[in-house]
N, C-alpha and C positions, 0 to 999 in steps of 0.2 A: 320778348321771347323769341328766340331763333326758331324757325321752322326746321323740321327734320331735313328738308332738301338743302336749306341754307347751311346747316351744320355738316352735312355730307360734302358740300362744295368747299367749306372752310378746311375741312379735314384733308381733302384731296390737295388743296393749295399748300398746307403745311407739309405734307408727305413729299410733294414735288420739290419744295424748297429744301428740305432735309436731304433728299437724294442728290439734289443739284450741288450742295455744298460738300457732300462727303466724297471721299475718294472712291472710285470704282473698285469693286472687289476683283483682285487679280485672278485671272483665269489661269488654266494650265499654260505654261510657257514652254517654248522649245528649248531643250538644253543648249547651254552657250556653246559656241564653236570652239575648236581646239586649235587656236593659231600657233604658229611656230613660236617656240621659245627663243630668247635672245641667242645670238650667235655665240659660238665658242670664242674665247679670247684668242686674238691672233698673235700675241706675244706672251712667251712663258719664260720665267726665271728660275733660278736655282731653288727658290722656295716652293715652286710648283711641282718639283720632281718627286718621285717616290723616295720614301726615307730608306736609309741603308746605304751600302756601298757596293753597287753592282760591279762585277768584275768585267774587264774588257775581254772579248773573245776575238782572237785574230782571225778565226774562220768566218766571222760575220761579214757580209758584204757591206760596204760603206763608201761614203763620198765626203771629202772635205771634213774628216773627223767625226762624222755622224754615221752610225752604223746599226744594223739590226739583224739578228739570226733569222728572224721571220722573212727578211728580204731575200732568202734563198728560194722562197716560193711557198704557195700553199701546198698542203700534203697531196700526194698523188691520188688519194681517194676523192678529193674535192673535185666535183665536176658539175656541169650545167645541163639541165636545170636542177635546182636543189629541191628534190621531192622527198627527201628523208635525211635524218640527222647525220648519216655517214657520209653524205655528199657535200656537206659544208655547213656553214653557219649563215642562216638566212637573217637578213636585217631589213625591215620595212622602212623605206624612204618617206619623206614628207608627203610625196604625191601618191603614196600607197603601193608603189612598185617595190619589188623585192631586189635587194643587192646581195651579192655574195660577200661575206665579210671574212677577214683573216686578221686576228689579233697580232699586231706588229709593234711591240714596244720599241722605242729608239733610244740608243746609248750615244752620249756626247762626251768626247774626250774632256778631261779636266783642263781648265784655264783656256779654253778654246775661244771664249768670246761669243759673239753673235753668229748664228747661222740662219739662213732662210731656207725652208724646205717646202717643196710643192710637187704636185703630180703635173707632168707636162704632157703625157699621153697614156691612154686614150683620153679624149676630152670628157668622157662620161664617168671615168673613174674618180674616186674621191679619197681623200686622206684625212684621218682624224689624228690630231696630236692634242692631248688633253692634260690638264693639271691633275695631279693625283686625287685631289679633293673633288674635282668634277667627275672623274672616271668612276669614283666610288658612290657618289651621291646624286648625280644629275639624271633624274628619271626621264627627263625630255630626251637626253642622249640615248639612253637605253631604248626608248621607244620610237626613235627616229623622228622626233618632233623638233629638230633643231637645225638651224642654218649652219652649214659648215663653211669656214673660210676657204679661199682659193689657195692661200699660202699661210705659213706660220713663221714667225721669228723665234728662235729658241736661244736662250742664254745659258751657257754652262756654268757649273759651280767652279770657283777658282782653283780648288785643291782636290776635288773628288770627281770621279766619273759620274756623270749625270744620266739618269734614266726617266724617260716620260712614257706614260701609257700611250699606245697608238693603235691604229686599225686601218686596214685598207679595204675599200668597198668597190666592187666591180658590177657591171650589169650583164656580164657573160664571160666566156674565156677571154683572157686578155694578158698581154705583156705590159705591165704597168711600169712606166719610166718615171723615176723619181729624181728630181734635180735638187742639189744642195748647193747653196751659194754663200760665199764669204762676203758679206756687205762691205767690209773694209777694203777689200782688193778687188771685188767684182768677180773673182775667180769662181768657177762653178764646175761641177762634174755630176754625172748621173749613175744611177743604179737601175738595172732592169729586173722586175720581179714577175716571174710567171705565176699567173693566177687562174685557178679553176680550169686547168687544162690548156690554158694558153701557152704558147711557145714563144721564147725570146731568141732573137738571132744571136 
């Protein structure tokens, strides 16, 4: 017969063995971080454009066959800092800072081929050119959790004017200079866009 003390010792050994072999009970964990989503695509084609046939507006500022009415500048009421909705569209960047946004869809002439588009100044201004599907459904883009490319290559539709969703982002009053380049010839020209009270020469 086992003594009472011996049975207690055996039970302790069994419990230690069971606990040692079992997985530890997970405790409360920190919520996972929210890393940046994948970058937006740097090249867009006709299939990425908004559906329909946008009309060309000769009043729209443009360069090398790419234009946007919004490149006339953000509305006069938009000013810095953005402390209410009448002063602009606040967009939170991945680092938590606020950008002033201005929706600026771009239009590309039919049959134009490829064009590269980028912001050349100021260095802290950013450009969004997105596929229509990304614009409508990409939650990371809406919430500022996405890495924006430095430049985009856009391909026009062969027979129709092509229009892509777009947006300009600034960190204060600025004259945003956008450069459009024809990769086939290397020719480029620029458009200057006054944003949030910034003045362009």
